[in-house]
VOKE-784975 format. One record per residue (C-alpha): residue number from 1; x, y, z. Coordinates in Angstrom, 3 decimals. Example, Ala and Ser with C-alpha at 12.3 -4.5 7.8 and 13.67 -1.06 7.14 Angstrom:
residues 2
<atom><pos>1</pos><X>12.300</X><Y>-4.500</Y><Z>7.800</Z></atom>
<atom><pos>2</pos><X>13.670</X><Y>-1.060</Y><Z>7.140</Z></atom>
END
This chain:
residues 71
<atom><pos>1</pos><X>45.296</X><Y>-52.010</Y><Z>-53.270</Z></atom>
<atom><pos>2</pos><X>47.943</X><Y>-54.373</Y><Z>-54.500</Z></atom>
<atom><pos>3</pos><X>48.854</X><Y>-57.509</Y><Z>-52.637</Z></atom>
<atom><pos>4</pos><X>52.368</X><Y>-56.178</Y><Z>-52.040</Z></atom>
<atom><pos>5</pos><X>51.434</X><Y>-52.875</Y><Z>-50.412</Z></atom>
<atom><pos>6</pos><X>53.806</X><Y>-53.436</Y><Z>-47.461</Z></atom>
<atom><pos>7</pos><X>56.823</X><Y>-53.770</Y><Z>-49.735</Z></atom>
<atom><pos>8</pos><X>58.561</X><Y>-50.951</Y><Z>-51.567</Z></atom>
<atom><pos>9</pos><X>58.441</X><Y>-51.238</Y><Z>-55.363</Z></atom>
<atom><pos>10</pos><X>61.710</X><Y>-49.649</Y><Z>-56.533</Z></atom>
<atom><pos>11</pos><X>62.304</X><Y>-48.777</Y><Z>-60.150</Z></atom>
<atom><pos>12</pos><X>65.217</X><Y>-50.005</Y><Z>-62.279</Z></atom>
<atom><pos>13</pos><X>67.609</X><Y>-47.221</Y><Z>-61.276</Z></atom>
<atom><pos>14</pos><X>66.855</X><Y>-47.664</Y><Z>-57.580</Z></atom>
<atom><pos>15</pos><X>67.647</X><Y>-51.333</Y><Z>-57.973</Z></atom>
<atom><pos>16</pos><X>70.931</X><Y>-50.543</Y><Z>-59.662</Z></atom>
<atom><pos>17</pos><X>71.829</X><Y>-48.103</Y><Z>-56.866</Z></atom>
<atom><pos>18</pos><X>71.113</X><Y>-50.787</Y><Z>-54.248</Z></atom>
<atom><pos>19</pos><X>73.863</X><Y>-52.931</Y><Z>-55.759</Z></atom>
<atom><pos>20</pos><X>76.367</X><Y>-50.281</Y><Z>-54.711</Z></atom>
<atom><pos>21</pos><X>74.653</X><Y>-49.434</Y><Z>-51.405</Z></atom>
<atom><pos>22</pos><X>76.708</X><Y>-51.643</Y><Z>-49.087</Z></atom>
<atom><pos>23</pos><X>75.507</X><Y>-49.802</Y><Z>-45.972</Z></atom>
<atom><pos>24</pos><X>71.819</X><Y>-50.423</Y><Z>-46.668</Z></atom>
<atom><pos>25</pos><X>70.979</X><Y>-46.720</Y><Z>-46.562</Z></atom>
<atom><pos>26</pos><X>68.493</X><Y>-46.990</Y><Z>-49.439</Z></atom>
<atom><pos>27</pos><X>66.204</X><Y>-49.505</Y><Z>-47.709</Z></atom>
<atom><pos>28</pos><X>62.678</X><Y>-48.182</Y><Z>-47.888</Z></atom>
<atom><pos>29</pos><X>59.477</X><Y>-49.742</Y><Z>-46.580</Z></atom>
<atom><pos>30</pos><X>55.889</X><Y>-48.621</Y><Z>-46.861</Z></atom>
<atom><pos>31</pos><X>54.459</X><Y>-47.708</Y><Z>-43.508</Z></atom>
<atom><pos>32</pos><X>51.206</X><Y>-46.945</Y><Z>-41.777</Z></atom>
<atom><pos>33</pos><X>50.316</X><Y>-44.235</Y><Z>-39.298</Z></atom>
<atom><pos>34</pos><X>49.857</X><Y>-46.783</Y><Z>-36.517</Z></atom>
<atom><pos>35</pos><X>50.288</X><Y>-50.514</Y><Z>-35.890</Z></atom>
<atom><pos>36</pos><X>46.500</X><Y>-50.862</Y><Z>-35.859</Z></atom>
<atom><pos>37</pos><X>46.316</X><Y>-49.216</Y><Z>-39.284</Z></atom>
<atom><pos>38</pos><X>48.934</X><Y>-51.613</Y><Z>-40.645</Z></atom>
<atom><pos>39</pos><X>47.036</X><Y>-54.587</Y><Z>-39.202</Z></atom>
<atom><pos>40</pos><X>43.781</X><Y>-53.316</Y><Z>-40.678</Z></atom>
<atom><pos>41</pos><X>45.319</X><Y>-52.947</Y><Z>-44.132</Z></atom>
<atom><pos>42</pos><X>46.951</X><Y>-56.381</Y><Z>-43.965</Z></atom>
<atom><pos>43</pos><X>43.768</X><Y>-58.145</Y><Z>-42.804</Z></atom>
<atom><pos>44</pos><X>41.676</X><Y>-56.332</Y><Z>-45.431</Z></atom>
<atom><pos>45</pos><X>44.154</X><Y>-57.413</Y><Z>-48.098</Z></atom>
<atom><pos>46</pos><X>44.071</X><Y>-61.018</Y><Z>-46.861</Z></atom>
<atom><pos>47</pos><X>40.279</X><Y>-61.166</Y><Z>-46.962</Z></atom>
<atom><pos>48</pos><X>40.231</X><Y>-59.580</Y><Z>-50.405</Z></atom>
<atom><pos>49</pos><X>42.469</X><Y>-62.409</Y><Z>-51.643</Z></atom>
<atom><pos>50</pos><X>40.191</X><Y>-64.990</Y><Z>-49.990</Z></atom>
<atom><pos>51</pos><X>37.235</X><Y>-63.437</Y><Z>-51.825</Z></atom>
<atom><pos>52</pos><X>39.167</X><Y>-63.521</Y><Z>-55.112</Z></atom>
<atom><pos>53</pos><X>39.982</X><Y>-67.202</Y><Z>-54.574</Z></atom>
<atom><pos>54</pos><X>36.343</X><Y>-68.055</Y><Z>-53.857</Z></atom>
<atom><pos>55</pos><X>35.196</X><Y>-66.106</Y><Z>-56.917</Z></atom>
<atom><pos>56</pos><X>37.752</X><Y>-67.874</Y><Z>-59.090</Z></atom>
<atom><pos>57</pos><X>36.686</X><Y>-71.287</Y><Z>-57.773</Z></atom>
<atom><pos>58</pos><X>33.025</X><Y>-70.492</Y><Z>-58.397</Z></atom>
<atom><pos>59</pos><X>33.792</X><Y>-69.415</Y><Z>-61.976</Z></atom>
<atom><pos>60</pos><X>35.741</X><Y>-72.592</Y><Z>-62.666</Z></atom>
<atom><pos>61</pos><X>32.941</X><Y>-74.706</Y><Z>-61.196</Z></atom>
<atom><pos>62</pos><X>30.369</X><Y>-72.875</Y><Z>-63.305</Z></atom>
<atom><pos>63</pos><X>32.507</X><Y>-73.418</Y><Z>-66.413</Z></atom>
<atom><pos>64</pos><X>32.705</X><Y>-77.151</Y><Z>-65.629</Z></atom>
<atom><pos>65</pos><X>28.920</X><Y>-77.345</Y><Z>-65.255</Z></atom>
<atom><pos>66</pos><X>28.263</X><Y>-75.636</Y><Z>-68.582</Z></atom>
<atom><pos>67</pos><X>30.919</X><Y>-77.786</Y><Z>-70.284</Z></atom>
<atom><pos>68</pos><X>29.090</X><Y>-80.896</Y><Z>-69.069</Z></atom>
<atom><pos>69</pos><X>25.823</X><Y>-79.607</Y><Z>-70.519</Z></atom>
<atom><pos>70</pos><X>24.173</X><Y>-78.861</Y><Z>-67.195</Z></atom>
<atom><pos>71</pos><X>22.664</X><Y>-75.516</Y><Z>-66.220</Z></atom>
END
């Protein structure tokens, strides 16, 4: 799941059409079956990013330790 799953990802031609769409009829948003489902997906995405940040920090710390000659 991408971090932007709540936002529509239009292609080039959709973007060009939006320039001429003064009434906003082409607005499109990703949706969920229920508010609880949307909350679940958003919270899961948030925690996935927290896990990625922790993993990245641990890798950088490990790289610093090995660069200093410690194991």
